[in-house]
C-alpha positions as CSV (number, residue, x, y, z in Angstrom):
1,M,62.1,119.9,93.8
2,A,64.4,118.4,96.4
3,E,65.6,114.8,95.8
4,T,65.4,112.8,99.0
5,L,65.7,109.2,100.1
6,T,63.8,108.0,103.2
7,P,63.2,104.4,104.3
8,E,59.6,104.8,103.0
9,S,60.8,105.7,99.5
10,G,61.8,102.1,98.9
11,R,65.1,103.1,97.2
12,P,68.1,101.6,99.0
13,P,71.6,103.1,99.1
14,H,74.0,102.2,96.4
15,T,76.0,99.0,97.2
16,L,79.7,98.6,96.6
17,H,78.9,96.1,93.9
18,G,76.8,98.6,91.9
19,T,78.2,100.7,89.0
20,A,78.4,104.5,89.3
21,A,75.9,106.3,87.1
22,G,77.2,108.0,84.0
23,A,80.3,107.6,81.9
24,P,83.7,107.0,83.5
25,R,85.6,110.1,84.5
26,E,89.3,110.7,85.1
27,V,90.2,110.1,88.7
28,N,92.2,113.3,89.0
29,A,89.2,115.3,87.8
30,V,87.0,114.4,90.8
31,P,86.0,117.6,92.6
32,E,84.1,115.9,95.4
33,P,83.8,112.3,96.4
34,L,80.9,110.0,95.5
35,R,79.3,112.6,93.3
36,T,77.3,110.0,91.3
37,Y,76.0,108.2,94.5
38,L,73.5,110.7,95.7
39,I,71.1,109.4,98.4
40,S,69.5,112.5,99.8
41,K,69.5,116.2,99.0
42,S,66.9,118.2,100.8
43,R,66.3,121.3,103.0
44,N,64.5,119.0,105.5
45,P,67.0,117.7,108.0
46,V,64.8,114.7,108.8
47,D,65.5,113.4,105.4
48,L,69.3,113.4,106.2
49,L,68.8,111.6,109.5
50,N,66.6,108.9,107.9
51,A,69.1,108.5,105.0
52,A,72.0,108.1,107.3
53,T,70.3,105.4,109.3
54,L,69.4,103.6,106.0
55,L,73.0,104.0,104.6
56,F,74.5,102.5,107.7
57,G,72.2,99.5,107.7
58,G,70.3,100.4,110.9
59,S,73.6,100.2,112.9
60,V,73.0,103.7,114.3
61,A,70.2,105.9,115.6
62,T,70.6,109.6,114.8
63,S,68.9,112.6,116.4
64,P,69.4,116.4,116.4
65,L,71.3,117.8,119.3
66,D,69.7,121.3,119.5
67,G,66.6,120.9,117.4
68,L,66.2,120.9,113.7
69,C,67.8,123.6,111.5
70,G,67.3,124.8,108.0
71,G,69.8,124.9,105.2
72,D,70.9,122.3,102.6
73,H,71.4,118.7,103.8
74,E,73.1,116.3,101.4
75,L,74.2,112.7,101.8
76,R,76.0,110.6,99.2
77,G,76.9,107.0,100.1
78,V,77.9,103.5,99.1
79,A,77.2,100.4,101.3
80,A,78.2,96.8,101.5
81,H,77.3,94.2,104.1
82,D,80.3,95.0,106.4
83,F,81.2,98.5,105.3
84,A,79.7,101.8,104.3
85,V,81.0,105.2,103.5
86,G,79.0,108.4,103.3
87,Y,79.7,112.0,102.3
88,F,77.8,114.5,104.5
89,A,77.2,118.1,103.8
90,S,75.0,119.6,106.4
91,P,74.9,122.3,109.2
92,L,72.9,120.0,111.5
93,D,74.3,119.2,115.0
94,V,73.6,115.5,115.5
95,R,74.0,112.7,118.1
96,V,74.8,109.3,116.7
97,A,74.1,106.3,119.0
98,S,75.0,102.7,118.2
99,A,72.0,100.4,117.6
100,E,71.7,97.5,120.0
101,G,73.0,94.2,118.6
102,R,75.2,95.7,115.9
103,R,78.9,96.0,116.4
104,S,80.4,98.6,114.1
105,Y,83.3,101.0,114.2
106,F,82.9,104.5,112.7
107,V,85.7,106.8,111.3
108,N,84.9,110.4,110.6
109,I,87.3,112.3,108.3
110,G,87.0,116.0,107.4
111,V,86.8,117.1,103.7
112,S,86.3,120.8,104.3
113,G,85.6,123.0,107.3
114,A,85.7,121.5,110.8
115,I,83.5,119.6,113.2
116,S,83.5,119.8,117.0
117,A,83.2,116.1,117.9
118,A,82.8,114.2,121.2
119,R,82.9,110.5,122.2
120,G,81.8,110.3,125.8
121,S,84.1,112.7,127.7
122,L,86.6,112.8,124.9
123,R,86.6,115.8,122.5
124,A,88.4,116.7,119.3
125,T,88.1,119.0,116.3
126,L,87.8,116.9,113.2
127,D,89.2,118.4,109.9
128,M,91.5,117.3,107.2
129,S,94.3,116.7,109.7
130,T,92.4,114.9,112.5
131,A,89.9,112.1,112.2
132,G,87.7,110.6,114.9
133,V,87.3,106.9,115.6
134,V,84.2,105.6,117.5
135,N,84.1,102.1,119.0
136,P,81.1,99.6,119.0
137,G,78.5,100.7,121.6
138,D,79.8,104.3,121.8
139,S,77.8,107.4,121.1
140,Q,79.2,110.4,119.3
141,E,78.2,114.1,119.0
142,L,79.0,116.0,115.8
143,R,78.7,119.8,115.6
144,P,79.8,121.6,112.5
145,V,82.0,124.6,113.5
146,R,80.6,126.6,110.6
147,A,77.0,126.4,109.5
148,R,78.0,126.4,105.9
149,G,80.9,124.7,104.1
150,T,81.4,121.8,106.4
151,R,81.9,118.5,104.7
152,F,83.0,115.1,106.1
153,L,83.2,111.4,105.3
154,G,81.7,108.9,107.7
155,L,82.9,105.3,107.4
156,R,81.2,102.3,109.0
157,I,83.4,99.2,109.5
158,D,81.9,95.9,110.8
159,A,83.7,94.7,113.9
160,A,84.1,91.2,112.4
161,L,86.2,92.8,109.6
162,V,88.4,94.5,112.2
163,D,88.8,91.2,114.2
164,Q,89.7,89.4,110.9
165,E,92.5,91.8,110.0
166,F,93.8,91.8,113.6
167,S,94.0,88.0,113.4
168,A,95.8,88.2,110.1
169,L,98.4,90.5,111.7
170,T,98.9,88.6,115.0
171,G,98.0,85.0,114.1
172,H,95.1,84.9,116.7
173,P,91.8,86.7,117.2
174,P,91.6,89.5,119.8
175,L,90.8,88.1,123.3
176,S,88.7,91.1,124.1
177,P,87.0,93.8,122.0
178,I,89.4,96.2,120.3
179,R,88.9,99.8,121.5
180,F,90.6,102.6,119.6
181,D,91.7,106.0,120.9
182,F,89.4,108.8,119.7
183,A,91.5,111.3,117.8
184,L,93.5,110.0,114.8
185,D,96.3,112.2,113.7
186,L,96.3,112.2,109.9
187,A,99.4,114.3,109.7
188,T,101.7,111.4,110.8
189,S,103.1,109.0,108.3
190,K,100.7,106.2,109.5
191,G,97.8,108.6,109.6
192,R,98.5,109.8,106.1
193,A,98.4,106.1,105.0
194,V,94.8,105.7,106.3
195,R,93.7,108.9,104.5
196,L,95.4,108.0,101.2
197,L,93.8,104.5,101.3
198,V,90.3,106.0,101.9
199,R,90.9,108.5,99.1
200,S,92.0,105.6,96.8
201,L,88.8,103.7,97.5
202,L,86.7,106.8,96.8
203,E,88.6,107.4,93.5
204,Q,88.0,103.8,92.5
205,L,84.3,104.1,93.1
206,D,84.1,107.5,91.3
207,S,86.1,106.3,88.3
208,G,83.2,104.2,86.9
209,D,85.8,101.6,85.7
210,P,84.3,98.1,85.8
211,L,87.5,96.7,87.2
212,F,86.8,98.6,90.4
213,Q,83.3,97.3,90.6
214,R,84.7,93.8,91.2
215,S,84.1,92.6,94.7
216,D,87.5,91.0,95.1
217,V,89.3,94.3,94.1
218,Q,87.1,96.3,96.5
219,R,87.6,93.7,99.3
220,G,91.4,94.1,99.1
221,Q,91.1,97.9,99.4
222,L,88.8,97.6,102.4
223,R,91.2,95.2,104.1
224,S,94.1,97.6,103.5
225,I,92.2,100.4,105.2
226,V,91.4,98.3,108.2
227,T,95.0,97.1,108.5
228,A,96.3,100.6,108.2
229,L,93.9,101.7,110.9
230,L,95.0,99.0,113.3
231,L,98.6,100.0,112.8
232,A,98.1,103.7,112.8
233,Q,95.7,104.4,115.7
234,P,96.5,103.3,119.3
235,H,94.0,100.8,120.7
236,S,93.6,98.3,123.5
237,H,95.7,95.7,121.7
238,T,98.4,97.9,120.2
239,A,101.1,96.2,122.2
240,E,100.5,92.9,120.4
241,L,101.3,94.6,117.1
242,R,104.5,96.4,118.1
243,D,106.9,93.5,117.5
244,G,105.9,93.0,113.9
245,P,104.7,89.7,112.3
246,P,104.3,86.8,114.7
247,P,106.8,83.9,114.5
248,G,105.8,80.9,112.6
249,H,103.6,78.3,114.4
250,P,105.2,75.1,115.6
251,R,104.9,72.1,113.3
252,A,102.2,70.5,115.4
253,V,100.0,73.6,115.3
254,R,100.6,74.0,111.5
255,A,99.6,70.3,111.0
256,A,96.5,70.8,113.2
257,L,95.4,74.0,111.3
258,A,95.9,72.3,107.9
259,F,93.8,69.3,109.1
260,I,91.0,71.7,110.3
261,E,91.0,73.6,107.1
262,A,90.8,70.4,105.0
263,N,88.0,68.9,107.1
264,L,85.9,71.9,108.2
265,T,82.7,70.6,106.6
266,E,83.0,67.3,108.6
267,H,82.6,66.5,112.3
268,I,86.0,67.3,114.0
269,S,86.8,66.2,117.5
270,L,89.8,67.1,119.7
271,S,91.1,63.6,119.3
272,D,91.0,64.0,115.5
273,I,93.0,67.2,115.7
274,A,95.6,65.7,118.1
275,Q,96.0,62.7,115.9
276,A,96.6,64.9,112.9
277,A,99.2,66.9,114.9
278,H,100.9,63.7,116.2
279,C,100.6,64.7,119.8
280,S,98.3,64.3,122.8
281,P,95.0,66.3,123.1
282,R,96.5,68.1,126.1
283,T,99.6,69.1,124.2
284,I,97.7,70.4,121.2
285,S,95.2,72.2,123.4
286,S,98.1,73.9,125.3
287,A,99.8,74.9,122.0
288,F,96.6,76.4,120.6
289,R,96.0,78.5,123.7
290,N,99.6,79.7,123.8
291,R,99.7,80.5,120.1
292,L,96.1,81.4,119.1
293,G,94.6,82.4,122.4
294,L,91.8,79.8,122.3
295,S,91.1,76.0,122.4
296,P,91.3,73.9,119.2
297,L,87.5,73.3,119.2
298,S,86.8,77.0,119.7
299,Y,89.1,77.7,116.7
300,V,87.0,75.2,114.7
301,R,83.8,76.8,115.8
302,N,84.9,80.4,115.0
303,L,86.3,79.4,111.6
304,R,83.1,77.5,110.7
305,L,81.0,80.4,111.8
306,D,83.1,82.8,109.7
307,R,82.7,80.6,106.6
308,I,79.0,80.3,107.1
309,R,78.6,84.1,107.4
310,E,80.5,84.5,104.2
311,D,78.2,82.1,102.4
312,I,75.1,83.6,103.8
313,L,76.1,87.0,102.4
314,A,77.4,85.6,99.1
315,S,74.5,83.3,98.2
316,T,70.7,83.0,98.3
317,D,70.8,79.5,99.8
318,P,68.6,78.9,102.9
319,I,70.5,79.4,106.2
320,G,69.9,75.8,107.3
321,T,71.4,74.4,104.0
322,I,74.5,76.6,104.4
323,A,74.9,75.6,108.1
324,Y,74.6,71.9,107.4
325,R,77.1,72.2,104.5
326,W,79.7,73.4,107.0
327,G,79.2,70.6,109.4
328,V,76.6,72.1,111.8
329,S,74.3,69.4,113.2
330,H,72.1,71.5,115.7
331,L,70.6,74.7,114.3
332,G,69.5,76.0,117.7
333,R,73.0,75.9,119.2
334,F,74.4,77.2,115.9
335,A,72.1,80.3,116.0
336,S,73.1,81.0,119.6
337,A,76.9,80.7,118.8
338,Y,76.4,82.8,115.7
339,R,74.8,85.6,117.7
340,D,77.6,85.4,120.3
341,R,80.2,85.9,117.7
342,F,78.6,88.5,115.4
343,A,76.1,90.2,117.7
344,E,73.2,89.3,115.4
345,L,71.2,86.2,114.3
346,P,71.9,84.5,111.0
347,S,68.5,85.7,109.8
348,D,69.6,89.3,110.4
349,T,72.7,88.7,108.2
350,A,70.6,87.1,105.5
351,A,68.3,90.1,105.5
352,R,71.2,92.3,104.2
353,R,71.8,90.1,101.1
């Protein structure tokens, strides 16, 4: 009997914090990725479509391009709140559309065979030497070139994680959404780095070693993948990364940032920040816009929202309790600001805990 997973079955995808089933195996002996993380294996393509939607947390809507087809359809996958990776083996031609309100990037990497892929008017053949990158809001079409033997990895990366790593590289958040080019050449030195980091993550998950089930170890690997992607694949903000690490911030900005970090749970005014930086409000505002691309109070708001989001996902405390803990005094305005930053309400985030 075919083993399947649909939303009605009540069995969720494995999470990154779960332990692979079975005894640990040697990494070098792994014939295929995520072999112990089976989600769906069926001859009914609808099971595959439903399983993919569930794995990616409802961030996509999938549909067949040319009708349903027979054959074997298999999906293995692992998911976290801001990342998921799936191993797909299916002859089905599909259209994948981004769900409204969810900002995610997708990276498709061939394992065997090839896929004719399209993102809008852009087309590429995805295989072991070429990956495809899809931006938030974009739709993609995936057509296996051969009905049998085509295997590929599909990665979902939350846009907030990409913004976070961009900020770490440049010293400021992106002023507009990052949009990657479509085809990623995995044969270049930078492209190979992305492929090797993804392979390393899969080997860690497949090893069954408890060390690799630690969230901090996994988190470091995910951040490395995103950083490599930002440096390897051309995008709308590539020019800001060409000159290497940004110079150190002026003393006044460093003092202001330290003050904000130390007092983030308290009410912080522009005057407070200026006083800590030993300069006028106008001067520190100008320095923040020149160095970080936003005002001091916008920086405070974004950092506070980031910390609240981390706490929502890491604890079971009520949203209001977490928000008040970080200095929020008006929950209505907080919910609106949270939705503007993360394209979802705090309750949507909490539902994925």
